[in-house]
C-alpha positions in Angstrom: 192.9 89.9 79.1 192.5 87.3 81.8 191.5 83.7 81.1 188.3 83.4 83.2 185.9 80.5 83.7 182.5 81.6 84.8 180.2 79.1 86.5 177.0 78.4 84.5 173.9 79.4 86.4 175.8 81.8 88.6 174.9 85.5 89.0 174.4 87.4 85.7 176.2 90.5 87.1 179.3 88.6 88.0 179.4 86.8 84.7 178.9 90.0 82.8 181.8 91.6 84.7 184.0 88.6 84.0 183.3 88.8 80.3 183.9 92.6 80.3 187.4 92.2 81.9 188.6 89.0 80.4 188.0 86.2 78.0 185.3 84.4 80.0 184.0 81.0 79.1 181.2 79.1 80.8 181.6 75.9 82.8 179.7 73.8 85.3 181.0 72.5 88.6 181.4 69.1 87.1 183.6 70.5 84.3 186.4 71.6 86.6 188.4 68.3 86.4 188.6 68.6 82.6 189.9 72.2 82.7 193.6 73.1 82.6 195.7 72.6 85.7 196.7 76.3 85.8 196.3 79.7 84.2 192.6 80.6 84.7 190.5 82.4 87.3 187.1 81.0 88.4 184.0 83.2 88.8 181.2 81.6 90.7 180.0 80.3 94.1 182.4 79.8 97.0 182.2 76.0 96.3 183.0 76.5 92.6 186.0 78.7 93.4 187.3 76.4 96.1 187.1 73.4 93.7 188.8 75.4 91.0 191.6 76.4 93.3 192.1 72.8 94.5 192.2 71.6 90.9 194.9 74.2 90.1 196.9 73.4 93.3 196.3 76.9 94.8 196.2 77.1 98.6 193.1 78.6 99.9 193.9 82.0 101.6 193.0 82.7 105.2 189.6 84.4 105.4 189.5 88.2 105.8 185.9 88.5 106.8 186.0 91.5 109.0 189.2 93.6 108.4 190.1 96.0 111.2 190.2 98.9 108.7 186.5 98.6 108.1 185.3 98.3 111.7 184.3 101.9 111.9 181.3 101.1 109.5 180.3 97.9 111.2 177.1 97.9 113.4 177.8 97.4 117.1 181.5 97.7 116.5 181.7 94.6 114.3 182.0 90.8 114.9 184.1 89.1 117.5 185.5 85.6 117.5 184.1 82.9 119.7 183.6 79.1 119.6 180.4 77.4 118.4 180.1 75.9 121.9 180.0 79.5 123.4 176.8 80.4 121.5 173.6 80.3 123.5 172.1 76.9 123.9 169.7 76.2 121.0 171.3 78.7 118.7 170.9 77.9 115.0 170.8 80.1 111.9 167.0 79.6 111.8 166.8 80.4 115.6 169.5 83.0 116.1 168.6 84.3 119.6 169.3 87.9 118.5 172.8 87.1 117.2 174.4 87.0 113.8 176.9 84.1 113.9 178.7 82.2 111.2 181.7 79.9 111.1 185.0 81.5 110.4 185.5 78.9 107.6 183.2 80.3 104.9 180.2 78.0 104.0 181.3 75.4 106.5 178.6 72.6 106.6 176.8 72.5 110.0 177.5 68.8 110.2 181.1 69.7 110.8 180.5 72.2 113.6 182.1 71.0 116.9 182.1 72.9 120.2 185.5 74.3 119.4 184.7 75.4 115.8 185.6 79.1 115.5 182.7 81.5 114.8 182.2 85.2 114.1 179.4 86.6 116.3 177.7 90.0 116.8 174.3 91.3 117.8 171.8 90.8 115.0 171.2 93.8 112.8 168.5 94.2 110.2 169.7 95.2 106.7 167.7 96.3 103.8 169.4 96.6 100.4 172.7 94.8 100.2 175.4 94.9 97.5 178.6 93.1 96.7 181.3 95.3 95.2 184.2 93.9 93.2 187.4 95.8 93.9 190.8 95.5 92.1 193.8 97.6 93.2 191.5 100.0 95.1 189.1 100.6 92.1 185.5 99.4 92.1 185.1 97.4 88.9 181.4 96.5 89.4 178.7 95.7 91.9 175.7 93.4 92.1 172.7 93.7 94.5 172.1 90.4 96.3 169.3 91.0 98.9 165.8 89.7 98.4 164.1 93.0 97.8 163.1 94.5 94.5 165.8 96.6 92.9 163.9 99.9 93.2 165.8 103.1 92.4 163.4 104.9 94.8 164.2 102.6 97.7 163.7 104.6 100.9 167.1 103.2 102.1 169.5 104.6 99.5 173.1 103.4 99.3 175.6 106.1 100.1 178.4 105.6 97.5 180.6 108.2 99.3 180.7 105.8 102.3 181.5 102.9 100.0 184.4 104.8 98.5 185.6 105.7 102.0 185.6 102.0 102.9 187.6 101.1 99.9 190.1 103.9 100.5 190.5 103.0 104.1 191.0 99.3 103.3 193.5 100.2 100.5 195.6 102.3 102.9 195.6 99.5 105.5 197.0 97.0 102.9 194.0 95.4 101.2 194.6 92.4 98.9 194.9 93.2 95.2 191.4 92.0 94.5 188.4 91.4 96.8 184.7 91.5 97.2 183.2 94.0 99.7 179.7 93.3 100.9 177.9 96.5 101.9 174.4 97.0 103.3 172.0 99.8 104.2 170.6 99.4 107.7 166.9 98.9 108.2 167.4 100.2 111.7 169.1 103.6 111.1 169.4 104.0 107.3 173.2 104.1 107.4 175.4 102.5 104.8 
């Protein structure tokens, strides 16, 4: 088993998966400094995982937000890189001007955004149901729905698991990391996974 520390108050699905695949124990963000300096894996928010990695002296990996191997399934051909200063004047997450844009550095606080801050940008696309899949060595270990809709098995926008498996296979063949999370949505615009 793997020694896992699961963040208290984080998603039940992820915590359940952690307990299924390892010896998970609960912890709060404030508990990280009292945990061992090595030998455990965090399960929790981005902030919790970053703090756990820093505590253990693990360098944060470069983001792999939009792998080339998965662009075939991305609406409008995927995201492109730009700078924050290149976004339309007045763009904010609350006033997106028809764009989906986010900083390349995950969960970067807006107070740190400068004109040269790297951003991902694409035309805005409406999604319905959204899931996060947890993949290890090309095998889906679990999934959790994270959109704001009710979890309705009769949702008129069903997830196509054949497409999800095709994504995982394509990424695996292209050199995916050993473990990763894959966020997948069903389009409100065309019903495609």
